[in-house]
C-alpha positions as CSV (number, residue, x, y, z in Angstrom):
1,M,35.1,134.2,99.7
2,T,38.4,134.3,97.7
3,A,41.4,133.1,99.6
4,R,44.4,135.4,99.6
5,L,47.8,133.9,98.7
6,S,50.4,134.5,101.3
7,K,53.8,135.9,100.3
8,T,55.3,132.9,102.1
9,D,53.3,130.2,100.2
10,G,56.2,129.7,97.6
11,K,58.9,129.4,100.2
12,P,58.4,125.7,101.1
13,L,58.7,124.7,97.5
14,R,61.9,126.7,96.9
15,R,63.3,125.2,100.1
16,D,62.6,121.7,98.9
17,V,64.3,122.4,95.6
18,V,67.4,123.8,97.3
19,V,67.6,120.8,99.6
20,A,67.2,118.4,96.7
21,A,69.9,120.2,94.8
22,C,72.3,120.0,97.7
23,C,71.6,116.3,98.2
24,G,72.3,115.7,94.5
25,A,75.5,117.6,94.7
26,V,76.6,115.7,97.8
27,V,75.8,112.3,96.1
28,A,77.7,113.4,92.9
29,G,80.7,114.5,95.0
30,M,80.8,111.1,96.9
31,V,80.6,109.2,93.6
32,G,83.4,111.3,92.1
33,A,85.5,110.9,95.3
34,A,85.1,107.1,95.1
35,Y,86.4,107.0,91.6
36,A,89.3,109.3,92.4
37,S,90.3,107.5,95.6
38,V,91.9,104.6,93.9
39,P,94.3,106.6,91.6
40,F,95.0,109.0,94.4
41,Y,95.8,106.1,96.8
42,N,98.1,104.6,94.2
43,W,99.8,107.9,93.6
44,F,100.2,108.4,97.4
45,C,101.7,105.0,97.9
46,K,104.2,105.4,95.0
47,T,105.2,108.8,96.1
48,T,105.6,108.1,99.8
49,G,106.4,104.4,99.8
50,F,103.4,103.8,102.1
51,G,102.7,100.2,102.8
52,G,106.0,99.1,101.4
53,T,105.3,100.4,97.8
54,T,108.6,100.6,96.0
55,Q,109.7,103.6,93.8
56,V,110.6,103.8,90.1
57,A,113.9,105.3,89.0
58,E,115.3,106.1,85.5
59,S,119.0,105.8,86.4
60,A,121.4,104.7,89.1
61,P,122.4,107.0,92.0
62,D,125.6,108.9,91.7
63,H,127.4,107.3,94.6
64,V,127.5,104.0,96.5
65,L,128.0,103.6,100.3
66,G,130.0,101.1,102.1
67,R,127.1,99.9,104.2
68,T,125.6,96.6,103.0
69,L,122.1,95.1,103.3
70,T,120.7,91.7,102.8
71,I,117.9,91.6,100.2
72,R,115.6,88.6,100.4
73,F,113.2,87.6,97.7
74,D,109.8,86.2,98.3
75,S,107.7,84.8,95.4
76,N,104.0,83.8,95.4
77,V,101.1,83.0,93.1
78,S,97.5,83.5,93.9
79,S,95.1,80.7,94.1
80,G,93.7,79.6,90.7
81,L,96.9,80.5,88.9
82,P,98.7,77.3,87.7
83,W,102.2,79.0,87.5
84,K,105.4,78.0,89.2
85,F,107.3,81.2,90.2
86,Q,110.6,81.5,92.0
87,P,113.8,83.6,92.2
88,E,117.2,82.1,91.1
89,Q,118.6,83.3,94.4
90,N,116.8,83.5,97.8
91,A,119.0,86.4,99.0
92,I,121.9,88.6,98.0
93,Q,124.2,91.2,99.7
94,V,124.2,94.7,98.2
95,R,125.8,98.0,99.1
96,I,123.5,100.9,99.5
97,G,123.4,102.7,96.1
98,E,124.6,99.7,94.2
99,V,122.5,98.6,91.3
100,A,121.6,94.9,91.4
101,T,120.0,92.6,88.9
102,V,118.0,89.5,90.1
103,R,116.3,86.9,87.9
104,Y,113.2,85.0,88.4
105,K,111.8,82.0,86.6
106,V,108.2,81.4,85.9
107,V,106.5,78.4,84.3
108,N,103.0,78.1,83.1
109,E,102.0,74.6,84.1
110,A,98.5,74.9,82.5
111,A,97.5,73.5,79.1
112,R,96.4,76.9,77.9
113,E,97.8,80.4,77.5
114,I,97.3,82.6,80.7
115,A,98.0,86.2,81.4
116,A,98.9,87.5,84.9
117,Q,100.6,90.4,86.6
118,A,102.6,90.7,89.7
119,S,101.9,92.9,92.7
120,Y,104.9,93.9,94.8
121,N,106.0,95.5,98.1
122,V,108.9,95.5,100.4
123,S,109.2,94.9,104.2
124,P,109.7,96.5,106.5
125,P,107.1,98.8,104.9
126,T,109.0,101.9,106.0
127,V,111.8,101.3,103.5
128,G,109.5,101.4,100.5
129,A,110.4,105.1,99.9
130,Y,114.1,104.1,99.5
131,F,113.8,101.0,97.4
132,D,114.0,102.0,93.7
133,K,113.4,99.8,90.7
134,I,115.0,100.8,87.3
135,N,113.3,97.9,85.5
136,C,110.9,95.2,86.6
137,F,108.8,92.4,85.0
138,C,106.0,93.6,87.4
139,F,105.5,96.8,85.4
140,T,103.6,95.0,82.7
141,E,101.4,92.0,82.3
142,Q,103.0,88.6,81.5
143,R,101.4,86.3,79.0
144,L,102.7,82.7,78.9
145,K,101.7,80.0,76.5
146,A,100.9,76.5,77.7
147,G,104.0,75.0,79.2
148,E,106.1,78.0,78.5
149,T,109.1,78.9,80.8
150,R,110.3,82.5,81.0
151,E,113.2,84.2,82.7
152,M,112.3,87.6,84.1
153,T,114.5,90.3,85.8
154,V,114.2,93.1,88.2
155,V,116.9,95.8,88.4
156,F,117.0,97.9,91.6
157,Y,119.0,99.7,94.2
158,V,118.5,101.1,97.7
159,D,118.6,104.9,97.7
160,P,121.7,106.3,99.6
161,S,119.4,108.8,101.3
162,I,118.3,106.0,103.6
163,A,121.5,106.5,105.5
164,K,120.1,109.9,106.7
165,D,117.0,108.3,108.1
166,R,117.8,107.6,111.8
167,D,114.8,105.2,111.9
168,Q,116.7,102.9,109.5
169,N,120.0,102.8,111.4
170,D,119.4,99.3,112.6
171,L,118.1,98.0,109.2
172,T,120.0,94.9,108.0
173,T,117.5,93.1,105.8
174,I,114.9,94.0,103.2
175,T,112.4,91.5,101.8
176,L,111.1,92.1,98.3
177,S,107.8,90.2,97.8
178,Y,105.9,89.4,94.6
179,T,102.6,87.8,94.1
180,F,101.3,86.9,90.6
181,Y,97.6,87.4,90.0
182,R,95.7,86.0,87.1
183,L,94.2,88.6,84.8
184,R,90.6,88.3,83.6
185,E,90.5,87.4,79.9
186,P,88.0,89.2,77.7
187,E,85.0,87.1,76.9
188,Q,85.1,85.5,73.4
189,P,82.0,86.1,71.3
190,V,79.8,83.0,70.9
191,A,79.3,81.9,67.4
192,E,75.7,81.8,66.3
193,A,74.3,78.3,65.5
194,P,73.1,77.8,61.9
195,D,69.4,78.4,61.3
196,K,67.8,74.9,61.1
197,K,64.6,76.4,59.7
198,S,66.4,77.8,56.6
199,S,65.4,76.0,53.4
200,K,67.9,73.7,51.8
201,L,68.8,74.5,48.1
């Protein structure tokens, strides 16, 4: 007896293909989101000042207020980085909108050249959106030779728009913190040993 094929015999196969395709699309979307989350998070922090992330400005504001704030400077190095890093001043007084320049000194105490870069934030974290840097050593990596001493600067101001934020009315002190982290150096190619089996001329 010849078995008849049902019109529904092909449906389970098509359903499995659709389910597999959907699963593949979901996995691809999750992988893409994971890669996009880091730059998106960085953009979000820089735009909103979230987590005390400071802003970048190209020029000074057009006016300065009479209200003053104390700006404290905190300097750190991560474990495994043999650098000495400190500000020339522990704190300064600035008027809101006033451009200030502060210098730091860093010394590579190791016997070899080392590259590092500084991460940064301000506290309280809510003032990150108002703390603007015009120039900063933290924007680029710093490479110091063995025993080298370098003077580095940061140029900044507190945005006058902070005066319109009622949550900042009681603000008197801002702490700017830096932490230097060692950068991973590219691996040097290993020279091949001479072939001992080669014949001598």
